[in-house]
Structures are given as structure tokens and as C-alpha cells.
N, C-alpha and C positions, 0 to 999 in steps of 0.2 A: 288893850281892846275892852269891850263891855264885860263887867264881872260875870253876868249871866252867861256869856259865851264861854268863860272859864269853867263854870259849872257844867255846862252841856258838854265840853271837851272831856271833863273827868268821867261823866256818865258814859260817853261813847268810848272812852279808853277802857274803862273798868268793866263794862258790861257785854263788850263784844267778844265772841268766842275766838275771833282772829287773834286778838291779843292773848287770850288764854294760852294758846299753844305757842305763838310766835315768841312770847316773852321768856319762855323756859326752854325752847329749842337751843341745843348747843351747836349753833350754826353762825357762821360769818355774817349773815344776812340779819341775825338777831342782833349781834353786836352792833352792826350797821344802824340798825333801828334805833338803839339807845343813843349813839352818836349823832343821828339825824335830829332828833327831838332836842338835844342839848344844842346843836348848832343852830336850829331854827329858833329856840328860845334867845340865843345871843344876838342873832340878827333882828329879831323882832323887839327886843327891849332896849328902848333908847333912854331909859332912865338913867341918869348919871353918867351920859355920854354914849355915843355910838359904839357898838362892840363888834365891829367887822373882824377885826383880828381873831377874836375868839371864836366868832362863827366859822371863819376859815378853818381854824385849828380843829375844831370839833368834827366838821365834815372830813378833814384831811385823815383824822385818827380812824374814823370809820371807814374810809376808802382804803388807807394803808395797811392798817392792823386788821380790818374786817373784810369788806367786798368793795372792790375799787369802783365799781359802777355806781355805788351809793353816793359817792362825792358829787356826782351829777346834780343831785337835789339841791345843791347850794347855787345853781345857775341863776334862778330868778332873783335871788337875793344879790348875786353879784351884778346882775344887769340894773337892778335898782341903785346899787352903790355907784355904778358907772354913770347912770343918768344924772343923778344928784351931784356927782363930781363935776361934770361938764356943765352943769346949770349953776354951779356956786362961784364964788369970788376967789381971789387969790389965796387968802389964808386958809379958808375951808377947803380950797382944792388941794392944797398942800397937805393939810391934816388927812384928807381923805385917801390921798395916795400913800401916805405914811402908813395909814391902817392896813391898807392892802398889802403894802410891802412886807410888813411885820407878820401878817398872817400867812403869806406865801412863803416867806423865809422860815417861819416856824414848821410850815409842812415839809418844806425842802429839807430841813435838819431831821425831822422824823423819819423821812424816806431814807435818808443816809444811814441813821442809826438802825433802821430795820434791814437794809441791805447788808450792813456789817455784821448783824447778828446772824442772819441767814447764811451769809458767805462763810462764817465761821463754822456753822453746823453742817453746811452742805459741801465745804470744801471746794466751792467754785463761786463765782460771782453770780448772785442770784438776786433779781428784783420780782418779787413775787406778784405784786400788782400788774406789773408790766406782762408777766407770763400769763395771768389770767385773761387780761384783755387780748393779748396776741392770740390766744387759743379761740376765744370766742367770737373774735370779729375779724382777725386776719389770717385764720387757720387755712392751709391749702389741702388738708386731709380730711375734711369733713366737718369739723367744729361741733357745736352743741347739738346740732339737729340730728346727730347719729343716735341720741338717746331719747328720741321720740317728739313728736310735734302735735300740737293741739289747734283746733279752730280758734277763730279770734274771738269767739264768746267764751273762751275758758276763764279768764280772769273776771268778767261780768258775772259769770255763774258762781265762781268760787267766792267773790267778795260779798255776793248777795246772801249766801248762806253763813257767811263768817261775820257779816257787819249788818244783816238784815236791814232795817229801815235807815240805818246811819249811812249805808253805801248809797242809797237812794237820795238821801239828803246831800250827801258828799257830790254826787253827780249835779244836782240841781243848784249847788251853791253860787257858781259864777253867774248863770242866768238870772237867778233871783237877786243877786247883788246888783247886776246891771239894770233889771227893772226897777229896783228900789230907788237907784240914782237917777233914773230917767224921770220917776214921777215924784221924787222928794221936792218938797218946797224948801227945805233947809239948804242953806249955803255951805257946802263942804269944799275944800280946797282940792287942787289937783294932786298935792302930796298926799292927802288922806285917801283918795280913791285909788291912787297908784299903789300905795302900800297895802291895801286890802287885795288888790289884784295879784300882787307879788305874793302875799300869803297864800292865796288860793291856787297859784300856779303850779307848785311842785307835785301835787297830786294828779293834775290833768297830764302834766308833761310825763310823768313816770307810767301812768296807765297807757298813754298813747304808744310811747316807745316800746313797751314790752308786749302790747297787744300786737304790734307789727311783727314782733319775733316769732318764727314758727316754733321754737323749742320754748315751752312754757312750764313753770312750776310754781306751786303755791309760794314757796319761800322767796321767790323774786319780789314778791310784793312787800315783804316785811319792812324794808326801809322806809316805805311810803305810809305804812299804818298810822303814824302819829298825824299825818296830813290828812288822811281820811276822817279822823276823829275832828280835826280843827276845821275842815270844810264843812262837815255835818253840823258842827256846832254853830257855825256863822250862819248856815242855812236855816236851822231851826231858830235862831234868833230873829232872823228876818221875818219868817213865817209867823211867829208869834207876836212880832211888832204890829203886822198886818190884821192878825186874827183878833189881837186884843183892841183894836181900834173901838172907842166908846161912842164915836159919833152917831147919834141916832138917826141921822140923814143917810146913813150907809146901811146897806143890807146886813154887813157884819156887825155894825153897831146895835142892830136890833135883837141879836141873839143874846139871851140872858147870860150874865157872867158866870153864874154856876155851871150852866150847860157848856160854856167853852171850856171851863177847867175840867169838867168831866170828860170832855172829848180829848183834850190834852192828856190827861192822866191815864186814859184808856190807851192811847197810842204808846205812850211810855211804858206801861206794864205790859203792853203786847210785846214791845221790843225786849223788855226784860225776860218774859217767859219764853220767847224764841231763843234768846241768848243762852239761858239756862238749860233749855231742851237740847240745844245744840251741844253745849259743854258736856252734860250728862250723857248724852247719846255717843259722843266720842269716847269718854272714858269707859263707859261700861262696854263698848263694842270693841275697842282696840287696845286696852291696857295691858292685856295678857302678856306681851313679850317684856314688859317691865316688871312682871311679877314671877316669870317661869324660873329664873335662875337662882332663887333664894336658896333652895336646898343645897346648892354646890359650895357655898361660903359657910363660915362658922356662925352660928346663931348669936343672938344677943346675950344670952345666958352662957355662951362658951360650948354650946354642943358642936360636935365635930361634923363638918360637912361632908357630903357625900364625895367619892372620887379620892384619886391619889395625884401626887405630883407628876406632872407631865401628861395627864389625861388630855385626850381631844374632845372637845364638844363640837360635833358636826352639824352643818346645815345643808339641806338640799333645796327644795323649792321655797323654803323659808329664808333664804340667804339675805333678802333685803329687808326683812323685819327684825333682823338681830340688832339690838339697839347699840351696843358698844362693848368692847372688850373689857371696859371698866366694870362690867356687870359679872365677869368671872373672876375667880380666885387668881392671883398673880402667876400661879405655877401652872395654869391650865391654857389651853389654846383652843382658839375657834378654827374650824377647818370646813372646807366645802367637799361634798360629794356631788356627783353628777346629777344634774335635773335636766328639764327641757329648756332651760336658758340657755342661749347661745352668744351672750355678750362677754365683756370683759368683767371679771370678778376682782374685787379688791385684792391687792397684795399686802404681805407681811413686812413689817420693818425687820432688818436684819438684827440679830443678836450677836454678832461677831464683835470682838473688842479689837478693833484695827485701827492703827493710826492715832491722832491725838484726841484727847477728850474722852469722856465717858459715854458718849452717845453716838457710837459709831454707826447705829442703825439708821440714823438720820441722813446719812450721805451716801450709804451703800444703796444704789437703786434696786428694788425688787426684781427678780428676773420676770421675763414675759410681759412686761407692760408695754402699752401702745396708746397712741392717741386716735385709734380708729375703730374702737370699741369692738375689736376682734377678740373671739374666745381664745384663751390661753389654757391649753390642757393641763399645763404644770400647776394649776392652782387647785386641782383636785386631789383628794387622797382616796384610798380605797376604803370602802365602809368597814372593813375588818380592823382598821386602824382607829375606829370611833369607839370610846369608851360610853360616850352619851351621844344622843341624837335628838334633834328638834324638829318636829313635824306637826301637821295640822290635818285634822279629819274632819270631812264635811259629809254627813249622812246623806245629804241630798244628792251627792255626786258618786255615790257607790256604783261601781259597775262600768265606770267611763273614765278610769284613770290612764294616763299616759305611761308607756313603758318605764320611763326614767323616774316616775314619781308614784311609786306604789305607797300603799296604806301601811306605813311602818308601825303605826300604833296598833293594828290589827295582827301584826306579825308577833304574837304571843311566844312563839317558840324561841325568838332570839332577843326579844327586847321586853323589859319590865316598865310599866308606866310608874314614873317618879311623882309627877304632878302635872295637873291639867288645869287650864283656865279657859272659860267660855270666850270664844272668838267669833265675831259676826261673820256670817256668810254672806258676803256683799252681793254676789251674783245671783242669790236666790231671794233676796229681800227686796222689797218694794222701795222705790225712790224716797217716799216720805219717811219711811223707817230707817233709811240710811242717813238722810239728812238731819232728822231730829230724833230725839228719845220717844220711843213709843212703849208703853208698859206692856210687859209679858203677862197679858191678862186674857182670860177667855171672853171678856167683854169687847176686846178689840176684834174687828173682823179678820178671818183668817189671811186674807189678801194682804193686810197692813201689818201683820205681825212680823217680827225680826225673827229670822232663821239663824241658828246657831250651829257653829262647829266647835271643835276644841282643840287648843293650841297646847301641846304636851312636850314635856322633857322626859326622854326615854333613857334607860340605862341598859347596856349589854348585859345579858344573863351570863352568870358565871358558870362555866361548864366543870363537871365533876371530874375527878381523876379516874 
């Protein structure tokens, strides 16, 4: 493709807030995103020969080891391969079929290896990709809709704040390309036009499929993020080709070149500013859970961390903000106390050493699990078993707290505050300040200022004898 498209692709990838958090998220969809960009690159790059086998392989890795639905992103490339296979002569037809067979065979072998590893650890035949597809598509007990539904505009709003102008360009890419082809005086072959449509298709296909699904989450878009950047880059390239027309007979041609450059640079800097404001806004507003658990572990200079072996770190209404047990010392455990939440909480891996291997916890199912998002009372512990507790206090909400979510931070009789970090009170903050970073300054009108709570780690007070 045009080198300028490559530069725009890098800009869209690096400057977008969506990639800022998708690329570092410890999620299967993030892994699938990396594999989808490798697969697309293999399908697109015909230098040195067609690389269909590699393209199938990378998408298969993303689907089998990551998130199975992401493998569908290779569909447009496979359609292209099929069309050119049917249109080719005998020798090329055989080579094309051989490339597809190699890729599919590699994917099958990977699936066999993955199933063997899972079967060893779970002590029963397990095909993880099929389990995910079966529950989300063929479930008879409710499926993913049990975990919440969103209107059809969800992804459009989400992608707009995470990609700003690049998302708008991505939506316009196919219409702009078709308009360019319609009015272009240059002769381009069928193959060139079809390839471009194939490159643009994955983004539209993915957005359409997941917009139709009632249950929506931001992470579901991650595998398509590289295609958003690609579509946006191509759209910007087409726009600049038309905007840079020097023909003085046209209206665009009469605009001074320096003015055109100023307009383009202004738009690019606006996108940069919006992206940085979004990233800074996210970090300053919601990074507290990633900083809160430092006092529990040993310091960088060998200082002794708080707590003792076997201590429980409990979570109530903040259960869904707990980043991971990796943030706790190995001899501490995260536990849940009752809150107003009435769905199914995560279970714990068993620590029993039973049967073969050293990882018995992988195949011993946690008790009380179900696929209907029904509450399991066995997931809770009594608060008296908690050595530490995580809670968030919102000054704006004082006096209106539900019975199962009291202000533990204010309970100074039973708890000491170990550490607190500022945390955005989203329900009391204006939409603009939630979406972008707004400075905490008196110069900002009160309506648009960010409202803050505090996210705190508490330690149970020790009673004297």
C-alpha cells in the first residue's frame, strides 16, 4: 500500500487511547488483537509470494489460544483467496489450495495440542474454544445477556471517545474509496480494487456483528482495533489526495498550500490533544486499584510488608475493581464480604494436592459455580475474618448508603486507614470530565470539575488484652 498510509496507520495506532489500554490489558481479546494484526499483515503482504498459510496460522493462534471469535476476522481474506483460486488456471489453483490446506492443517494441529494440554490439567477432555462458543451462542440457560445488555449505540460512543477522529475516518473509509474509484480517471484493475475492499471489510464486519449482540463490552472490540487504524489511515490518505489537488480550475486548487497544511496539522494536533486528554483522564481517574496494594508486599529496599501469612484481604462493593491476586503476596488471599451485588462472584482455585501433577487446583471445580449468574452465598466470608478491607468513600453520597455497603472508612473504631488514592466519583462528575481530562482548577466552572472519592486499603485494629 502507499507508504503514507503506513505512516497514518502508525499515528492512529500510537495516538489512540483505545490502544493505550487494550494493548496492556491481561485479556484473551488483547492477545487476539496482536494475532489479528500479524494475520492481516501476512494476508496483505504478497512480496516474496502469497502467505495465506501464515495468515491462517496467526488468526488460528489468536482464536485457539486467545478468543475464538477473533478468528472470524480472517473471513474476508479467505473469501479473497477463494475468488482468486476459482479465477486462476490449473497450476495456480493447485498452489492456492495447497496454501489453504497447510494453514488449516497447522490450525488443526495447534487445536489438538491445546486440547491435549487442557485435558492433562483438567483431567477430562476439554476444548476451550468450543466451550466459549457453545456458552455464548448455543447456551440454553441464558448466555452472555445475563451479564447486562447495552443499546446499539454502545460501540459507536465507545469507539468515538477511544479513537476520536480516527473512528470517524474508519467509518468513512469504504464510501470514500468507492467514490474515489467512481471518479478516478486512472485505470486500476479489478484485483487492486477488490484487495482494498477486502482490507477494509474486517472492521465493518466486526462492528456490525457485535453491534447486533445485546451484551456488549469494550474488550470485545479489541481484536478489530488494528483494522480501525488501517481503515482510518486509508480514508485520510484519500481525503488528502483530494484536498491536495493543485488544479487552479477547481475550488480546492484555489486554496493556498500553506493554508491547507495548517488545516491538516490543526486536525492532527486536535486528535493528539484529545487522545492525550483521554489517556491522562483515565489514568488519573481510575488508577487507584493498581497502587493500593503496595503496602502489603515487601518494599524495593527490603522493608517488611504489612500483614502476616494467611491474612485475608476482603472486598465488598469494590469486588469488580480488584485487579488480580498477582497484586497480593503469595501467602495472602482475596475474599468477598456481602454487598448489594446479587450475581455470581469469582471462585477460588483449590489448593488441594490430589491426583497427578502439581496443579490440582486446575481440575478441581470451585464449589457453587453456575452458568446462570446466580448468587452463591458460599463465596462470602464473615467480615470478622478480614485482616484488611478495600473500600471507596464518596463524600457526595454520604447519608444515602445501602445497608450492605456502609462507609467502612469512617468506621475508625474497627479500621485503620493504611493507604488511600483518589478515585473519580463518576456518578457525580459531568460527562465531559468523565470522558476527558479536566484540570482540577478553580478556573474550571464548578459544573465541569471532576468530583473525587478515595479508594482505601484498611487494616483491622488490633484489640488490647
